[in-house]
Backbone as CSV, one residue per row, in Angstrom:
resi,resn,N_x,N_y,N_z,CA_x,CA_y,CA_z,C_x,C_y,C_z
1,MET,-15.700,4.174,-9.207,-15.091,5.501,-8.698,-13.417,5.681,-9.018
2,LYS,-13.606,6.796,-9.586,-12.111,7.346,-9.719,-11.252,7.585,-8.489
3,ILE,-10.214,7.361,-8.523,-9.237,7.571,-7.186,-8.846,8.947,-7.123
4,SER,-9.189,9.629,-5.821,-8.417,11.087,-5.734,-7.362,11.079,-4.591
5,LEU,-7.256,9.954,-3.811,-6.172,9.961,-2.908,-5.640,8.650,-2.830
6,PHE,-4.359,8.488,-3.082,-3.634,7.439,-3.067,-2.416,7.457,-1.917
7,ALA,-2.710,6.747,-1.039,-1.791,6.949,0.115,-1.079,5.391,0.686
8,ALA,-0.153,5.445,1.206,0.421,4.469,1.721,0.874,4.491,3.164
9,VAL,0.770,3.420,4.125,1.091,3.196,5.318,2.501,2.708,5.766
10,GLY,3.011,3.169,6.504,4.429,2.620,7.095,4.726,3.373,8.258
11,ASN,6.344,3.086,8.658,6.797,3.791,9.852,7.876,4.924,9.398
12,PRO,7.772,5.854,9.861,8.664,7.081,9.544,10.184,6.911,10.130
13,GLY,11.209,7.410,9.395,12.461,7.250,9.740,13.090,6.489,9.047
14,ALA,14.757,6.598,9.164,15.537,5.738,8.487,15.719,4.381,9.166
15,GLU,15.298,4.282,10.265,15.527,3.010,10.806,14.522,1.826,10.326
16,TYR,13.283,2.401,9.896,12.433,1.562,9.228,12.299,1.493,7.946
17,ARG,13.197,2.360,6.901,12.806,2.634,5.490,12.874,1.251,4.894
18,ASP,13.863,0.301,5.517,14.013,-0.934,4.802,13.445,-2.029,5.048
19,THR,12.304,-1.932,6.058,11.518,-2.920,6.813,10.493,-3.423,6.017
20,LEU,9.922,-4.551,6.093,8.885,-5.166,5.259,7.822,-4.276,5.743
21,HIS,7.584,-3.441,6.803,6.160,-2.988,7.134,5.961,-1.786,6.280
22,ASN,6.994,-1.267,5.555,7.092,-0.147,4.575,6.927,-0.509,3.159
23,ALA,6.570,-1.724,3.068,6.423,-2.063,1.491,5.258,-1.090,0.775
24,GLY,4.365,-0.761,1.403,3.422,0.210,0.814,4.427,1.464,0.423
25,VAL,4.867,2.219,1.410,5.632,3.228,0.949,6.510,2.980,-0.102
26,TRP,7.414,1.791,-0.196,8.444,1.650,-1.268,7.184,1.912,-2.546
27,LEU,6.374,1.530,-2.711,5.331,1.407,-3.633,5.065,2.938,-4.209
28,LEU,4.606,3.671,-3.343,4.021,4.994,-3.283,5.395,5.909,-3.727
29,GLU,6.565,5.569,-3.018,7.612,6.373,-3.418,8.179,6.231,-4.751
30,ARG,8.180,4.846,-5.300,8.571,4.613,-6.397,7.493,5.194,-7.532
31,VAL,6.218,5.076,-7.219,5.047,5.862,-8.222,5.720,7.287,-8.400
32,ALA,5.588,8.015,-7.316,6.092,9.406,-7.208,7.297,9.589,-8.337
33,SER,8.529,9.022,-7.829,9.558,8.936,-8.731,9.415,8.858,-10.191
34,THR,8.584,7.877,-10.659,8.293,7.582,-11.952,7.587,8.700,-12.590
35,TRP,6.668,9.158,-11.776,5.925,10.446,-12.296,6.715,11.630,-12.158
36,GLY,7.602,11.633,-11.662,8.612,13.023,-11.327,7.826,13.901,-10.398
37,VAL,7.199,13.571,-9.619,6.610,14.450,-8.679,7.340,14.311,-7.193
38,THR,7.468,15.130,-6.407,8.102,15.400,-5.066,7.408,15.746,-4.023
39,PHE,7.433,14.668,-2.890,6.932,14.830,-1.828,7.243,15.929,-0.703
40,ARG,6.499,16.608,-0.199,6.971,17.622,0.759,6.071,17.536,2.109
41,GLU,6.804,17.843,3.278,6.274,17.356,4.721,5.313,18.557,4.609
42,GLU,4.311,18.091,5.150,3.315,19.096,5.820,2.548,19.061,7.351
43,LYS,3.249,19.541,8.360,3.192,19.147,9.630,1.624,19.390,9.949
44,LYS,0.903,20.104,9.484,-0.463,20.322,9.673,-1.369,19.040,9.425
45,TRP,-0.831,18.306,8.456,-1.452,17.023,7.974,-0.810,15.859,8.614
46,GLN,0.292,16.022,9.323,1.377,15.031,9.947,1.450,13.920,8.450
47,ALA,1.663,14.469,7.551,2.056,13.488,6.414,3.338,14.205,5.220
48,ARG,3.606,13.560,4.296,4.190,13.744,3.375,3.255,13.992,2.371
49,ILE,3.196,14.745,1.411,2.060,15.173,0.370,2.724,15.154,-1.079
50,ALA,2.150,14.826,-2.043,2.466,15.304,-3.518,1.005,15.331,-4.092
51,THR,1.276,15.925,-5.430,0.321,15.836,-6.251,0.495,15.537,-7.811
52,ALA,-0.342,15.113,-8.436,-0.052,14.693,-9.625,-1.365,14.771,-10.347
53,GLY,-1.582,15.779,-11.031,-2.850,16.342,-11.535,-3.772,16.296,-10.708
54,ASP,-5.120,15.781,-10.692,-6.010,15.885,-9.822,-5.792,14.909,-8.548
55,LEU,-4.772,14.165,-8.768,-4.480,12.837,-7.709,-3.813,13.484,-6.485
56,LYS,-4.143,13.257,-5.342,-3.072,13.417,-4.236,-2.437,12.297,-3.671
57,LEU,-1.131,12.380,-3.275,-0.395,11.410,-2.859,-0.017,11.599,-1.400
58,LEU,-0.054,10.571,-0.634,0.058,10.955,0.885,0.825,9.775,1.512
59,ILE,1.864,10.035,2.503,2.320,8.921,3.344,2.457,9.840,4.666
60,PRO,1.732,9.028,5.621,1.684,9.546,6.802,3.424,9.858,7.714
61,THR,3.179,10.681,8.513,4.634,10.707,9.111,4.467,10.287,10.672
62,THR,3.447,9.688,10.996,2.827,9.214,12.027,3.331,7.612,11.848
63,PHE,3.517,6.976,13.170,3.686,5.712,12.910,2.674,4.962,12.455
64,MET,2.854,3.672,12.024,1.764,2.835,11.338,0.402,2.635,12.161
65,ASN,0.796,2.650,13.369,-0.604,2.370,14.138,-1.729,3.349,14.394
66,HIS,-0.909,4.725,13.936,-1.697,5.867,13.850,-1.953,6.558,12.321
67,SER,-1.869,5.686,11.536,-1.904,6.309,10.099,-3.087,7.085,9.850
68,GLY,-4.254,6.672,10.517,-5.651,7.340,10.221,-5.649,8.615,10.901
69,ARG,-4.491,9.140,11.732,-4.695,10.503,12.258,-3.959,11.382,11.206
70,ALA,-3.798,10.859,10.343,-2.972,11.758,9.022,-4.051,11.491,8.010
71,ILE,-4.208,10.265,7.603,-5.250,10.140,6.265,-6.656,10.719,6.548
72,ALA,-7.355,10.248,7.666,-8.563,10.576,7.957,-9.087,12.149,7.665
73,PRO,-8.213,12.772,8.422,-8.345,14.437,8.541,-8.209,15.021,7.121
74,PHE,-7.317,14.540,6.378,-6.861,14.892,4.961,-8.122,14.608,4.098
75,ALA,-8.650,13.282,4.209,-9.730,13.071,3.254,-10.863,13.740,3.688
76,ARG,-11.176,14.109,4.967,-12.309,14.591,4.993,-12.530,16.094,4.758
77,TYR,-11.048,16.824,4.765,-10.940,18.112,4.370,-11.422,18.368,2.913
78,PHE,-10.601,17.567,2.122,-10.978,17.231,0.669,-12.015,16.550,0.230
79,SER,-12.961,16.385,1.208,-14.337,15.626,0.776,-13.923,14.320,-0.070
80,ILE,-13.201,13.421,0.207,-12.630,12.333,-0.505,-13.358,11.328,0.082
81,GLU,-14.354,10.604,-0.742,-14.901,9.450,-0.147,-14.036,8.216,-0.126
82,PRO,-14.544,7.048,0.906,-13.533,6.073,1.140,-13.378,5.268,-0.144
83,GLU,-14.138,5.175,-0.877,-14.143,4.708,-2.301,-13.252,5.159,-3.320
84,ALA,-12.901,6.479,-3.048,-12.202,7.023,-3.889,-10.564,7.161,-3.319
85,MET,-10.454,6.196,-2.347,-9.012,6.137,-1.702,-8.519,4.963,-1.932
86,LEU,-7.035,4.952,-2.383,-6.295,3.520,-2.508,-5.173,3.654,-1.518
87,ILE,-5.128,2.728,-0.719,-4.129,2.671,0.447,-3.132,1.396,0.069
88,ALA,-1.929,1.616,-0.054,-0.912,0.613,-0.150,-0.335,0.191,1.102
89,HIS,-0.402,-1.113,1.229,0.153,-1.592,2.528,0.845,-3.017,2.359
90,ASP,1.592,-3.352,3.321,2.336,-4.726,3.520,1.232,-5.899,3.993
91,GLU,1.096,-7.080,3.604,0.185,-8.180,3.876,0.632,-9.359,4.247
92,LEU,0.790,-9.513,5.611,1.304,-10.882,6.131,0.322,-12.189,5.429
93,ASP,-0.725,-12.030,5.153,-1.519,-13.195,4.497,-1.112,-13.595,2.846
94,LEU,-0.173,-12.913,2.391,0.127,-13.124,0.924,1.570,-13.633,1.177
95,GLU,1.898,-14.495,0.347,3.375,-14.754,0.096,4.233,-13.630,-0.535
96,VAL,5.473,-13.474,-0.006,6.511,-12.491,-0.759,6.264,-13.059,-2.414
97,GLY,6.127,-12.015,-3.403,5.747,-12.242,-4.763,4.328,-12.429,-5.280
98,THR,3.405,-12.050,-4.212,1.928,-12.177,-4.319,1.662,-10.559,-4.358
99,VAL,0.646,-9.822,-5.069,0.379,-8.722,-4.613,-1.165,-8.608,-5.413
100,ARG,-1.865,-7.900,-4.654,-3.288,-8.018,-5.056,-3.879,-6.669,-4.828
101,PHE,-4.852,-6.174,-5.602,-5.765,-5.187,-5.480,-6.926,-5.689,-4.548
102,LYS,-7.566,-4.885,-3.680,-8.874,-5.286,-2.928,-9.609,-4.121,-2.880
103,GLN,-11.028,-4.307,-2.874,-11.973,-3.226,-2.743,-12.779,-3.583,-1.550
104,GLY,-12.429,-2.438,-0.720,-13.071,-2.656,0.751,-12.888,-3.827,1.459
105,GLY,-13.712,-4.582,2.247,-13.700,-5.904,3.063,-12.939,-5.481,4.380
106,GLY,-12.618,-6.600,4.975,-11.921,-6.804,6.341,-10.700,-6.110,6.319
107,LEU,-10.053,-6.175,7.577,-8.863,-5.436,7.462,-7.970,-6.470,8.210
108,ALA,-7.730,-7.755,8.516,-7.010,-8.776,8.559,-6.194,-8.437,9.503
109,GLY,-6.647,-7.738,10.657,-5.647,-7.162,11.428,-4.461,-6.358,11.398
110,HIS,-4.808,-5.737,10.464,-3.561,-4.715,10.139,-3.802,-3.388,10.600
111,ASN,-2.841,-3.128,11.608,-2.960,-1.979,12.447,-3.280,-0.543,11.651
112,GLY,-2.363,-0.577,10.754,-2.549,0.787,10.078,-3.974,0.899,9.250
113,LEU,-4.417,-0.199,8.617,-5.858,-0.325,8.120,-6.842,0.013,9.155
114,ARG,-6.561,-0.503,10.374,-7.682,-0.380,11.271,-7.582,0.939,11.818
115,SER,-6.634,1.672,11.847,-6.443,3.068,12.410,-7.113,3.949,11.505
116,ILE,-7.174,3.763,10.171,-7.662,4.534,9.110,-9.021,4.304,9.350
117,ALA,-9.609,2.810,9.274,-11.103,2.740,9.395,-11.593,3.466,10.708
118,ALA,-10.741,3.338,11.862,-11.591,4.055,13.159,-11.435,5.188,13.025
119,GLU,-10.558,6.018,12.379,-10.397,7.579,12.177,-11.404,7.962,11.384
120,TYR,-11.598,7.128,10.160,-12.426,7.522,9.307,-14.055,7.238,9.478
121,GLY,-14.181,6.216,10.068,-15.544,5.780,10.200,-16.095,4.889,9.019
122,ALA,-15.063,4.364,8.269,-15.377,3.413,7.162,-14.207,2.573,6.885
123,GLN,-14.667,1.408,6.206,-13.410,0.591,5.770,-13.698,0.083,4.256
124,SER,-14.452,1.145,3.661,-14.680,0.736,2.209,-13.678,1.130,1.243
125,PHE,-12.610,1.664,1.765,-11.341,1.986,0.822,-10.679,1.262,0.165
126,ASN,-10.248,1.306,-1.063,-9.297,0.455,-1.813,-8.031,0.102,-1.088
127,ARG,-7.607,-1.166,-1.589,-6.007,-1.477,-1.186,-5.181,-1.991,-2.233
128,VAL,-4.018,-1.955,-1.889,-3.133,-2.651,-2.832,-2.209,-3.399,-1.773
129,ARG,-2.407,-4.789,-1.723,-1.958,-5.604,-0.591,-0.626,-6.356,-1.299
130,ILE,0.586,-5.942,-0.731,1.807,-6.461,-1.109,2.252,-7.468,-0.082
131,GLY,2.321,-8.611,-0.670,2.652,-9.734,0.064,4.083,-9.741,0.628
132,VAL,4.109,-10.020,2.081,5.502,-10.009,2.505,5.683,-11.281,3.459
133,GLY,4.579,-12.325,3.306,4.732,-13.471,3.881,4.630,-13.352,5.483
134,HIS,4.412,-14.612,5.985,4.140,-14.655,7.727,5.149,-15.484,8.203
135,PRO,5.874,-15.084,9.526,6.774,-16.015,9.810,6.479,-17.317,10.360
136,GLY,5.217,-17.568,10.386,4.782,-18.892,10.682,4.350,-19.006,12.344
137,GLN,4.826,-18.092,13.178,4.492,-17.947,14.555,4.002,-16.689,15.046
138,LYS,2.937,-16.446,15.736,2.544,-15.063,16.079,3.451,-14.037,16.697
139,ASP,4.361,-14.918,17.679,5.208,-14.062,18.274,6.447,-13.948,17.514
140,ARG,6.518,-14.130,16.365,7.794,-13.710,15.426,7.196,-12.478,14.509
141,VAL,5.967,-12.050,14.397,5.391,-11.291,13.317,6.120,-9.840,13.559
142,THR,6.083,-9.555,14.901,6.601,-7.897,14.871,8.251,-8.059,14.348
143,GLY,8.827,-8.928,14.874,10.164,-8.948,14.332,10.297,-9.068,12.756
144,HIS,9.522,-9.816,12.228,9.470,-10.214,10.795,9.403,-8.841,10.193
145,LEU,8.150,-8.095,10.393,7.710,-6.995,9.810,8.535,-5.854,9.967
146,LEU,9.184,-5.726,11.177,10.249,-4.548,11.367,11.712,-4.772,11.383
147,GLY,11.852,-6.044,10.700,13.456,-6.567,10.604,13.677,-6.266,8.905
148,ARG,15.067,-5.778,8.684,15.238,-5.580,7.080,15.022,-6.790,6.360
149,SER,14.309,-6.429,5.192,13.979,-7.515,4.019,15.420,-8.041,3.566
150,SER,15.327,-9.491,3.229,16.363,-10.205,3.025,16.682,-9.498,1.265
151,GLN,17.643,-9.350,0.786,17.817,-8.925,-0.484,17.034,-9.589,-1.830
152,THR,16.850,-10.991,-1.380,16.131,-11.644,-2.540,14.502,-11.307,-2.473
153,ASP,14.171,-10.994,-1.009,12.540,-10.715,-0.834,12.579,-9.315,-1.393
154,ARG,13.382,-8.391,-1.198,13.341,-6.970,-1.801,13.094,-7.069,-3.186
155,GLU,13.965,-7.673,-3.864,14.219,-7.762,-5.422,12.725,-8.393,-5.716
156,VAL,12.232,-9.377,-5.410,10.694,-9.897,-5.601,9.531,-8.885,-5.415
157,ILE,9.755,-8.259,-4.380,8.628,-7.240,-3.775,8.967,-6.109,-4.918
158,GLU,10.164,-5.672,-5.406,10.213,-4.650,-6.374,9.607,-4.928,-7.657
159,ARG,9.497,-6.335,-8.026,9.121,-6.828,-9.235,7.248,-6.715,-9.064
160,CYS,7.043,-7.040,-8.027,5.483,-6.819,-7.683,5.320,-5.469,-7.968
161,ILE,6.049,-4.414,-7.178,5.865,-2.975,-7.235,5.537,-2.724,-8.926
162,ALA,6.608,-3.153,-9.547,6.556,-2.720,-11.089,5.400,-3.242,-11.620
163,ALA,4.930,-4.365,-11.378,3.527,-4.876,-11.766,2.297,-3.859,-11.645
164,VAL,2.593,-3.548,-10.380,1.344,-2.446,-9.780,1.430,-1.277,-10.736
165,GLU,2.481,-0.703,-10.703,2.523,0.247,-11.789,2.151,0.223,-13.074
166,GLU,2.246,-0.808,-13.701,1.621,-1.237,-14.976,0.328,-1.284,-14.925
167,ALA,-0.508,-1.674,-13.782,-1.954,-1.832,-13.688,-2.655,-0.831,-13.094
168,LEU,-1.813,0.306,-12.529,-2.297,1.231,-11.606,-3.090,2.306,-12.638
169,PRO,-2.953,2.780,-13.863,-3.957,3.550,-14.459,-5.393,2.930,-14.563
170,LEU,-5.412,1.915,-14.638,-6.774,1.177,-14.640,-7.468,1.306,-13.338
171,ALA,-6.662,1.164,-12.305,-7.085,1.264,-10.841,-7.581,2.546,-10.647
172,LEU,-6.452,3.562,-10.851,-6.827,4.815,-10.613,-8.144,5.368,-11.305
173,ALA,-8.638,4.874,-12.551,-9.570,4.945,-13.303,-11.007,4.486,-12.834
174,GLY,-10.583,3.662,-11.775,-11.824,2.964,-11.147,-12.295,1.606,-12.162
175,GLU,-11.551,1.102,-12.925,-11.667,0.136,-13.896,-10.973,-1.202,-13.056
176,TRP,-11.556,-1.681,-11.759,-11.113,-2.589,-10.955,-11.081,-4.064,-11.742
177,GLN,-12.026,-4.301,-12.365,-11.969,-5.615,-12.863,-10.644,-5.818,-13.818
178,LYS,-10.462,-4.877,-14.682,-9.273,-4.939,-15.479,-8.435,-4.679,-15.042
179,ALA,-8.107,-3.830,-13.835,-6.886,-3.836,-13.297,-6.573,-5.230,-12.273
180,MET,-7.437,-5.774,-11.860,-7.479,-6.955,-11.169,-6.830,-8.233,-12.076
181,ASN,-7.757,-8.318,-13.375,-7.175,-8.993,-14.131,-5.644,-9.005,-14.661
182,GLN,-5.388,-7.691,-14.661,-4.022,-7.779,-15.341,-2.944,-7.860,-14.170
183,LEU,-2.932,-7.402,-12.776,-2.108,-7.687,-11.790,-2.289,-9.001,-11.314
184,HIS,-3.394,-9.658,-11.211,-3.539,-11.079,-10.507,-3.185,-12.209,-11.364
185,ASN,-2.955,-11.862,-12.448,-2.598,-12.885,-13.652,-1.130,-13.178,-13.429
186,GLN,-0.455,-12.209,-12.539,1.139,-12.279,-12.292,1.354,-13.195,-11.118
187,ASP,2.522,-13.966,-11.119,2.829,-14.551,-9.669,4.629,-14.634,-9.824
188,PHE,4.848,-13.719,-8.726,6.332,-13.335,-8.775,7.138,-14.301,-7.737
189,ARG,6.163,-15.260,-7.140,6.818,-16.028,-5.964,8.080,-16.935,-6.498
190,PRO,9.279,-16.817,-5.808,10.193,-17.703,-6.069,9.834,-19.153,-6.652
191,GLY,10.325,-19.322,-7.829,10.000,-20.655,-8.451,8.902,-20.618,-9.340
192,GLN,8.116,-19.699,-9.299,6.710,-19.665,-9.946,6.876,-18.809,-11.421
193,GLY,8.091,-18.358,-11.681,8.132,-17.302,-12.844,6.846,-16.152,-13.059
194,HIS,6.352,-15.912,-13.939,5.624,-15.139,-14.248,4.140,-15.835,-14.670
195,ALA,3.861,-16.844,-14.363,2.875,-17.821,-14.639,1.667,-17.371,-14.087
196,PRO,0.435,-17.456,-14.791,-0.873,-16.734,-14.155,-1.002,-17.496,-12.614
197,ALA,-1.450,-16.440,-11.803,-1.720,-16.878,-10.299,-2.974,-17.298,-10.019
198,PRO,-3.050,-18.259,-9.181,-4.490,-18.876,-8.727,-5.238,-17.664,-8.382
199,ASP,-6.566,-17.764,-8.508,-7.506,-16.831,-8.194,-7.586,-16.667,-6.670
200,ALA,-7.583,-15.319,-6.254,-7.892,-14.795,-4.868,-8.596,-13.690,-4.673
């Protein structure tokens, strides 16, 4: 199914802009910049909205844990099915330098995705999972996600984002297998170069 809504989840405000939890927002803002479209804040949707042809772009102005309060009403209003949604988000379960498309499936404990699923009543939406790595201990996760990324990690993640941009036309057209083959064949983890990545 062709994508009608491309959204990203993160936290609003300058203090969170450069945190790893906003990796999905980095992606969507870069895409909008590349396409020459500008976000405008719309309070009724609790979001920043942009349009690119038939595609709607959305970044909630809610905090991460309440992302669904913006995305679900917007999607319902425009009759956008979950399978026509693509959500960009950070992913603890992937190392920095790894990025994956995913169609539906589990939420892996991600609060932004859980909010969308709870508010929309479905979790079959598509995702772009941007690896931010796991700090190794559960009690360090919040500090890891809400801390500023290191320069090295940011540079690696930006290379991942560039790779997503290249594969994005295929994903937006609903050609998921081709999009996955293109994106998943790259590995930007330090020391890995751009060698084909293992299947995941």
